[in-house]
C-alpha positions in Angstrom: 0.0 0.0 0.0 2.8 2.4 0.9 4.5 1.7 -2.5 1.3 2.5 -4.4 0.9 5.8 -2.4 4.5 6.8 -3.3 4.0 5.9 -6.9 0.8 7.8 -7.1 2.4 10.8 -5.5 5.3 10.7 -8.0 2.8 10.5 -10.9 0.8 13.5 -9.6 4.0 15.5 -9.1 5.3 14.7 -12.6 1.9 15.6 -14.2 1.8 19.0 -12.3 5.3 19.8 -13.5 4.5 18.9 -17.1 1.2 20.9 -17.1 2.9 24.0 -15.6 4.5 24.6 -19.1 7.4 27.0 -19.3 7.3 28.3 -15.8 10.5 28.4 -13.8 9.4 27.6 -10.3 12.8 28.4 -8.7 11.9 32.0 -7.9 9.4 32.7 -5.1 9.2 36.4 -6.0 7.4 35.4 -9.2 4.5 33.6 -7.3 1.2 35.3 -6.7 -0.9 34.7 -3.6 -2.4 31.7 -5.4 1.0 30.2 -6.1 0.7 31.0 -9.9 3.7 32.2 -11.8 3.8 35.8 -13.0 6.8 35.3 -15.3 6.9 32.7 -18.1 10.3 32.0 -19.8 9.2 31.9 -23.4 9.8 33.0 -26.9 6.8 33.9 -29.0 7.3 34.3 -32.8 4.0 35.0 -34.6 1.6 32.4 -33.2 4.3 30.0 -32.1 5.2 29.8 -28.4 8.5 28.1 -27.3 9.7 27.4 -23.8 13.2 28.7 -23.0 15.4 25.8 -21.7 18.7 27.5 -21.3 20.5 30.9 -21.3 24.2 31.2 -22.0 26.4 34.3 -22.4 29.4 33.8 -24.7 32.2 36.3 -24.0 34.7 37.1 -26.8 37.6 39.6 -26.8 35.4 42.6 -27.8 31.9 41.2 -28.2 29.3 39.6 -26.0 26.5 37.2 -27.1 23.5 35.9 -25.2 22.0 32.6 -26.5 18.5 31.6 -25.4 17.6 28.1 -26.4 14.6 25.9 -26.5 14.1 22.5 -28.1 12.9 24.1 -31.4 14.4 27.7 -31.5 17.6 29.5 -30.7 17.7 33.3 -30.2 21.0 35.1 -30.3 21.6 38.7 -29.1 24.9 40.2 -30.1 26.5 43.2 -28.3 29.4 44.7 -30.3 32.3 46.2 -28.4 30.9 45.0 -25.0 33.0 42.8 -22.7 30.0 41.8 -20.5 26.2 41.8 -20.6 25.0 45.4 -20.7 22.0 46.4 -18.6 19.3 48.9 -19.6 17.1 49.3 -22.6 18.5 48.9 -26.1 17.2 49.3 -29.7 17.7 46.2 -31.7 18.4 46.9 -35.4 19.4 45.0 -38.5 22.9 46.4 -38.3 24.4 48.2 -35.5 25.8 47.7 -32.0 22.8 45.6 -30.8 21.5 42.9 -33.1 19.5 39.7 -32.7 18.3 36.8 -34.7 16.1 33.7 -34.2 16.6 30.4 -35.8 13.9 27.8 -35.9 15.9 24.6 -35.6 15.4 21.9 -38.2 14.0 24.4 -40.7 15.4 27.1 -43.0 13.6 29.8 -41.1 16.1 32.5 -39.8 14.5 35.7 -38.5 16.2 39.0 -38.0 14.8 40.7 -34.9 14.2 44.4 -34.4 12.6 46.2 -31.6 13.3 47.0 -27.9 15.5 44.8 -25.6 15.5 45.4 -21.8 18.1 43.7 -19.5 18.0 44.0 -15.7 20.2 42.2 -13.2 18.2 41.5 -10.1 21.2 40.2 -8.2 24.6 38.6 -9.1 23.1 35.6 -10.7 19.5 36.5 -11.6 18.7 38.4 -14.8 15.5 39.6 -16.3 15.5 39.9 -20.1 12.5 41.1 -22.2 12.4 41.9 -25.9 9.6 42.6 -28.4 9.2 43.9 -31.9 9.2 42.5 -35.4 10.8 39.3 -36.7 11.7 39.5 -40.4 12.1 36.5 -42.7 12.6 37.3 -46.4 10.3 40.3 -46.9 7.6 39.3 -44.4 7.5 40.1 -40.7 5.6 38.8 -37.7 5.5 40.1 -34.1 7.7 38.5 -31.5 8.2 38.7 -27.8 10.7 37.2 -25.4 10.5 36.9 -21.6 13.3 35.4 -19.5 14.0 35.6 -15.8 16.7 33.3 -14.5 20.4 32.5 -14.4 22.6 33.2 -17.5 25.6 30.9 -17.6 28.8 32.6 -18.7 31.3 30.9 -21.1 34.6 32.5 -22.3 35.3 31.9 -26.0 
C-alpha cells in the first residue's frame, strides 16, 4: 500500500510539472498569492510559443552574445564592443551595436529581430530579459516577444 501511495504521488507531481508549461518555479518572488507564476520563460514568434530551456552568455575579446535556447528555436543577441552583458534598454536593429536573430531549428527559417530589448540584473546571478518587436524573414514580418527571468551561464570563447 505504501509503494502505491509513493508511486501515485510521483505521478501527480510529474503531471503537475508537465502541465505547468514554461514556468521556472525556482523564484518565489514570481509567485502570486495563489502560487501562480507571473513570469513565463518563453519566446513567441508569430503564433508559435517556445519554452526557454537555457540561457548562455558567450564572451569574446570585444563582443558579447546571449544565447536563449529551446528545443525548437535559438535566439542570439549580439552586443558589439561589450566585454560583458550590458544592462538597460537597447534598440535592436538589423545592423548596429545591438542585433538579434532567431533560428527555428530543423528548418530554413532564420529571423532578423528588431525592436526593444531590456536587460536588468536583479542580483549577481538572476537576470530579467525582455524583448519585443518585429521578426523579419525574407520580406515578411511577424511580431515576436521574449521573456526570460533566470540565471545566465557565462562561457569564455
